[in-house]
C-alpha positions as CSV (number, residue, x, y, z in Angstrom):
1,X,21.8,-15.3,-54.7
2,X,24.4,-13.2,-52.9
3,X,26.9,-11.1,-54.4
4,X,30.5,-9.6,-53.1
5,X,33.1,-6.9,-53.8
6,X,36.1,-6.1,-51.1
7,X,35.5,-2.1,-50.9
8,X,36.8,0.8,-48.6
9,X,39.0,-1.8,-46.3
10,X,35.3,-4.0,-46.1
11,X,33.1,-5.9,-47.7
12,X,30.1,-5.2,-49.5
13,X,27.7,-7.7,-50.1
14,X,24.3,-8.0,-51.9
15,X,22.0,-10.5,-51.6
16,X,18.8,-10.3,-53.8
17,X,15.5,-11.8,-53.0
18,X,14.1,-15.5,-54.1
19,X,11.8,-13.6,-57.0
20,X,14.9,-11.8,-58.6
21,X,15.2,-14.0,-61.7
22,X,18.3,-12.0,-62.7
23,X,21.6,-10.0,-61.8
24,X,20.7,-6.4,-62.8
25,X,22.2,-4.0,-61.6
26,X,24.9,-5.7,-59.6
27,X,27.4,-4.7,-62.4
28,X,26.7,-1.0,-61.7
29,X,26.3,-0.7,-57.8
30,X,30.2,-2.3,-57.9
31,X,31.3,0.2,-60.3
32,X,29.5,2.7,-58.6
33,X,31.2,1.6,-54.9
34,X,34.7,1.6,-57.0
35,X,34.8,4.7,-58.6
36,X,33.4,6.6,-55.1
37,X,36.4,4.9,-53.3
38,X,38.9,5.5,-56.0
39,X,37.7,9.3,-55.8
40,X,37.2,10.3,-52.1
41,X,38.8,7.6,-49.4
42,X,41.5,8.8,-47.4
43,X,43.9,5.8,-48.1
44,X,44.6,6.5,-51.7
45,X,46.8,8.9,-53.3
46,X,46.7,11.8,-55.3
47,X,42.8,11.3,-55.6
48,X,39.8,13.8,-55.8
49,X,39.9,13.9,-51.7
50,X,43.6,14.7,-52.2
51,X,42.8,17.6,-54.2
52,X,40.3,19.0,-52.8
53,X,42.9,18.8,-49.5
54,X,45.4,20.5,-51.5
55,X,43.8,22.9,-53.7
56,X,41.5,24.2,-50.9
57,X,38.6,25.8,-53.1
58,X,37.1,23.7,-55.3
59,X,33.5,23.0,-57.4
60,X,31.8,20.0,-56.3
61,X,29.5,17.7,-57.4
62,X,25.9,18.6,-56.3
63,X,25.2,15.6,-54.3
64,X,28.3,15.7,-52.3
65,X,28.2,19.7,-51.7
66,X,24.5,18.4,-50.0
67,X,26.6,16.0,-48.1
68,X,28.6,17.8,-46.7
69,X,26.0,20.2,-45.3
70,X,24.4,17.6,-43.7
71,X,27.5,16.9,-41.8
72,X,28.1,20.4,-40.6
73,X,24.2,20.0,-39.5
74,X,25.7,17.4,-37.1
75,X,28.8,18.8,-36.7
76,X,26.4,21.6,-35.1
77,X,23.8,19.6,-33.0
78,X,27.0,17.8,-31.4
79,X,28.4,20.7,-30.8
80,X,31.8,20.3,-32.6
81,X,32.2,16.2,-31.2
82,X,31.4,15.5,-35.1
83,X,33.6,16.9,-37.0
84,X,34.9,16.1,-40.9
85,X,37.6,17.8,-40.7
86,X,39.4,15.3,-38.1
87,X,42.0,13.8,-41.0
88,X,45.0,15.2,-39.8
89,X,44.2,13.6,-36.1
90,X,43.5,10.8,-37.0
91,X,46.4,10.5,-39.8
92,X,49.1,11.5,-36.7
93,X,47.6,9.0,-34.2
94,X,48.8,6.4,-37.0
95,X,45.3,5.8,-38.5
96,X,45.9,6.5,-41.8
97,X,48.6,6.6,-44.8
98,X,50.5,9.8,-44.2
99,X,54.3,9.5,-43.7
100,X,54.6,13.5,-42.4
101,X,53.3,14.9,-39.4
102,X,50.0,17.0,-40.5
103,X,48.9,20.4,-38.4
104,X,45.7,19.5,-36.7
105,X,43.6,22.4,-37.2
106,X,40.4,21.3,-36.6
107,X,37.1,22.9,-36.6
108,X,33.7,22.1,-38.9
109,X,33.8,26.3,-38.7
110,X,36.3,26.4,-41.6
111,X,34.5,25.3,-43.8
112,X,32.5,27.1,-46.4
113,X,30.4,26.4,-48.7
114,X,29.0,28.8,-51.2
115,X,26.3,26.9,-53.9
116,X,28.5,24.2,-54.7
117,X,31.9,25.4,-54.6
118,X,33.6,24.2,-51.5
119,X,36.5,26.6,-49.4
120,X,38.4,25.2,-46.9
121,X,40.3,27.7,-44.7
122,X,44.4,27.1,-44.6
123,X,45.4,23.8,-43.1
124,X,42.1,22.4,-43.0
125,X,41.7,19.2,-43.9
126,X,38.4,16.8,-44.4
127,X,37.1,12.9,-45.0
128,X,34.7,11.5,-45.5
129,X,35.0,8.0,-43.8
130,X,32.0,9.0,-41.4
131,X,29.4,8.9,-44.2
132,X,31.0,6.9,-47.2
133,X,29.5,3.3,-46.4
134,X,26.0,4.7,-45.7
135,X,25.5,6.8,-48.8
136,X,26.8,3.8,-50.6
137,X,24.3,1.8,-49.2
138,X,21.5,4.5,-50.5
139,X,23.2,4.8,-53.8
140,X,23.3,1.2,-54.3
141,X,19.5,0.5,-53.0
142,X,18.8,3.0,-55.2
143,X,20.1,1.0,-58.5
144,X,19.1,-2.2,-56.9
145,X,15.5,-0.7,-56.6
146,X,14.6,-0.5,-60.2
147,X,14.9,-4.6,-60.9
148,X,14.5,-6.0,-57.6
149,X,11.2,-5.8,-55.3
150,X,13.9,-7.6,-52.1
151,X,17.4,-7.2,-51.3
152,X,19.8,-6.7,-48.6
153,X,22.8,-4.6,-48.6
154,X,25.4,-5.2,-46.2
155,X,29.0,-3.2,-46.1
156,X,31.0,-4.2,-43.4
157,X,27.9,-4.5,-40.9
158,X,26.1,-1.4,-42.3
159,X,22.7,-2.8,-43.8
160,X,20.1,-1.4,-45.7
161,X,17.2,-3.5,-46.3
162,X,14.0,-3.4,-49.0
163,X,11.3,-5.1,-47.7
164,X,11.8,-7.4,-44.7
165,X,15.1,-9.1,-43.0
166,X,16.1,-10.2,-39.9
167,X,19.8,-9.4,-38.1
168,X,21.6,-10.1,-35.6
169,X,23.4,-7.4,-33.1
170,X,27.0,-8.2,-32.0
171,X,27.9,-8.3,-28.1
172,X,30.3,-5.1,-27.8
173,X,32.4,-6.9,-25.3
174,X,32.7,-10.3,-27.7
175,X,32.3,-10.0,-31.4
176,X,31.9,-13.4,-31.7
177,X,28.9,-13.3,-29.8
178,X,25.6,-11.7,-30.6
179,X,23.1,-10.5,-28.3
180,X,19.9,-9.3,-30.1
181,X,17.8,-10.0,-32.8
182,X,15.7,-7.3,-34.9
183,X,13.6,-7.4,-37.9
184,X,14.6,-4.0,-40.4
185,X,11.9,-3.2,-42.8
186,X,12.7,-0.8,-45.5
187,X,15.3,0.4,-43.5
188,X,19.0,1.1,-42.2
189,X,20.8,0.0,-39.8
190,X,24.8,1.6,-38.8
191,X,26.5,1.1,-35.5
192,X,29.9,2.5,-34.3
193,X,31.9,0.4,-31.7
194,X,35.4,1.2,-29.9
195,X,36.6,-2.3,-30.3
196,X,36.8,-2.4,-34.1
197,X,39.7,0.2,-35.1
198,X,42.2,0.7,-32.2
199,X,45.7,2.7,-32.5
200,X,48.4,3.2,-30.4
201,X,46.9,6.4,-28.6
202,X,43.4,4.8,-28.5
203,X,40.1,4.0,-31.4
204,X,39.7,5.9,-34.6
205,X,35.6,7.2,-32.8
206,X,37.4,11.0,-31.9
207,X,35.5,13.7,-30.2
208,X,36.7,16.1,-32.4
209,X,36.5,18.6,-29.6
210,X,38.3,17.1,-26.9
211,X,40.9,15.7,-29.6
212,X,40.8,11.8,-27.9
213,X,39.2,9.0,-28.0
214,X,35.1,8.8,-26.8
215,X,35.2,6.4,-24.0
216,X,31.9,6.7,-22.7
217,X,30.2,4.1,-24.4
218,X,30.6,0.3,-25.6
219,X,28.6,0.8,-28.7
220,X,25.9,2.5,-30.6
221,X,23.2,1.3,-33.2
222,X,21.6,3.7,-34.9
223,X,18.6,2.9,-37.5
224,X,16.8,5.2,-40.3
225,X,15.1,5.2,-43.7
226,X,18.5,6.2,-45.2
227,X,21.5,5.1,-44.8
228,X,23.9,8.0,-45.0
229,X,21.9,9.4,-41.7
230,X,22.1,5.7,-39.8
231,X,25.8,5.9,-40.5
232,X,26.7,9.6,-39.5
233,X,24.2,9.2,-36.5
234,X,26.2,6.0,-35.4
235,X,29.4,8.6,-35.2
236,X,27.5,11.4,-34.1
237,X,26.0,9.5,-31.4
238,X,29.6,7.8,-30.2
239,X,31.6,10.4,-30.0
240,X,29.1,12.8,-28.4
241,X,29.1,13.2,-24.4
242,X,26.5,10.6,-23.3
243,X,23.9,13.2,-22.1
244,X,24.1,15.3,-25.1
245,X,24.2,12.3,-27.4
246,X,20.3,11.4,-25.7
247,X,19.5,14.6,-26.5
248,X,20.2,14.4,-30.1
249,X,18.4,11.1,-30.3
250,X,15.6,12.4,-29.0
251,X,15.2,15.8,-31.2
252,X,16.1,14.2,-34.1
253,X,13.1,12.6,-36.3
254,X,13.2,9.5,-38.0
255,X,16.3,8.3,-35.9
256,X,15.9,5.3,-33.6
257,X,19.2,3.9,-31.8
258,X,20.5,1.7,-29.0
259,X,23.2,3.0,-26.9
260,X,25.2,1.6,-24.2
261,X,27.4,3.2,-21.8
262,X,30.6,1.5,-20.8
263,X,29.0,0.6,-17.1
264,X,26.8,-1.5,-19.7
265,X,23.4,0.4,-18.8
266,X,21.6,0.1,-21.8
267,X,19.2,3.7,-23.6
268,X,17.0,2.2,-26.3
269,X,14.4,4.7,-28.1
270,X,11.1,4.0,-28.6
271,X,11.1,2.7,-32.0
272,X,14.1,0.8,-32.1
273,X,12.8,-2.8,-31.5
274,X,15.2,-5.5,-30.4
275,X,14.6,-9.2,-28.8
276,X,17.2,-11.2,-26.7
277,X,18.7,-14.0,-28.8
278,X,20.8,-15.6,-25.9
């Protein structure tokens, strides 16, 4: 049985295993995703995210605090290439909804968390696009696991599987074709590619330190047992210069990846197992 919901400008699809006899958890999952989108999408005016970026100091839900702390750690690993304060740069480049020029004050060092109280320095604005879908994969999986032994959650190509599922990886130069096949077992898979969301200044995968689109890779696929980790690191490894991204991959436990450079050189960690599908 398959269920779908448009969300975050994409499509959330839940496929239950053949032994599932009911749709328990579907309504709760969709409601939770819609609530998160309404609160934290930067494409919705006047929501919780807008309140955070306006007030600069605010008490957060503990789980949101932990996600921001994770993002700050990843920013440190990438030496500032990955950064959730990138919102003004994205908006001014045409990937957003703002009708005014925003101050491009970028820098994760300007975020301070004291317990669950967030402080943003003047001019700093944050966004959750780098982990939102991955976090939703985890929350939906948490809900569905209460009632179902097997399922697949696909959120715009980012996937989390309970039990086992074969997935196809697309050609980064032709989204109508697939090149590899892999089997996910109780894992999440996320990807980043510069051909997905383009605008007049480049594409949305920007190196915050250089304040420009990162163009030394064609695509990055990342697997991890958690969707939020796969999602964050798919972005982080893409926006970081190749040599540094390979160092991060090697040193981060539980992370597996396939990285294709713009010269079509393939870098594959030992645990990322794929077979050709051509």
